[in-house]
N, C-alpha and C positions, 0 to 999 in steps of 0.2 A: 263449484266452488274452486276447482283448480284454475278456471279461466280468470275467475276473479282475482285470486291471488296473483296471476300473472300480469293482469290490467294494472293493479296497484303497484306491483314491481317496477313494470315499465313506466308509468307516472313518477314513481319516485325517482328513477333512473335520470329520466328527462329533466325532472326539478334540480337535481344535483348537477347536473351538465350545465343546466342553464344558471347556475349560481357561480359554478366555476367558470366559465366563459366569461361573465360578467366581472369577475373578480380578476381575472387574468387581463383584461381590457383595461382596467383600472390600474392594475400594477404595471401594467407596459405604458400607460400614459404618465405613471409618477415617476417610472425611471427615464423618461425621455427628456423630462425637464432638467436643466443643469442645477447642480447644487451650489449654492451661494458660498459654503464653507468646505473646502476640501477636507479630505481626511487625514488626520494627522500621521506623520512617518514615524519610524521606529526612532527613539530617541536614544538607544545604544545598540550594541551588537550581541545582547543577550548572555554574555560571557558567565555571570552569576549563575543564571538559570542551567546553562550548559555544564557548566562545573559541577553542579548540583547531581545532574542527572548522568554524567560520566559513568558510574558503578553499574547501574541498569543497562547502559547502552553496551557496556563493555560484556556483560553478563548475556545479553542478546547475541550479541556478535559470536561469542564462545559457542553458545548452544547451537546456533544455526551452523558453523564450521564444524562442530563436532558430528552433527546429524549427516551434513554432506560429505564428510571424510569417513563415514561408518561403512561396514561391509554391507554385501546385499542383502541381509536379513533384515536390514533396517529401512523404515519407509523413508523417502524423501532423499536418501543417499545418492550419489553419483554412482556408484558400484551398481546400484538395484536399477537403476535405470538404464544402465549399459547392458545390464543382463537381459532387460526387457527389449532392448533394440538388438540384441544377438538373438534372441528367441522369435523375433517377429521376423528377421532376415532368414533364419534357420527354416523357418516354416513358410516362407514365400509371401509373405504380407508385405509387400513393398509398401504400399501408402502408409500401413500401420508404422513401420520402420523408419519411414521418412518424418512423419510426425514425431515419433520418439526421439528421433536423432536431433530435429530441432530443438526439442524440449532439453535434451542432454547437453547440448552446445551451449544452451542458455545457462543451465545449472553449471556448467564448467566456468562460464563467465562470472558467474555469481560468486564463485569461491574465489576468483582473482579479486574481484571487487571488493568482498568480505575482509580479505587478507589486506587489501589498501586501506580500507576503513579502519581496520584495527590498528595498524601502523600508524594512521592520522591521530586515531583517538588516544593512543600512548601518548603521542605528542602534545596533545590537548590536556591529557591528565597530569603531564609533568610541568606544563605551563601553569594549570589551576594551583598545582602544589607551591610554585614560585611565587604566584600572585595573590596567595591568600584567598583562594577559591573564586578568583574572578573579580573580588570587591575593588581592587585596585583600579580596573578597567573601566568602571561606570563611569 
């Protein structure tokens, strides 16, 4: 009974593989033919949609910066990762310390990047207020 089930499963798997291989060949053949009509490009800069999303983007950046700047008791904070690096060095786990140090360096650069984005977003926010929510630039 068990051998019969294995055989059935094997045959079903082979059938699925054959179907997938056949459709992959068709898909690659279709994609190799040049398209007669090019894809349309963007008609605007998306200012209206961006102005609409500014409050949500601002909240996300604020939450991320708050978490990164929190103390060692908060998961995801720079201080917590620094503590882990220090603990690994103290324990003599050099490979772990190197790995965590690389993550810490990235996380510190993330803070700088998010702060710059926050400044840029504030400029966008004031532009949106002045232009009526991006409606003037469509």
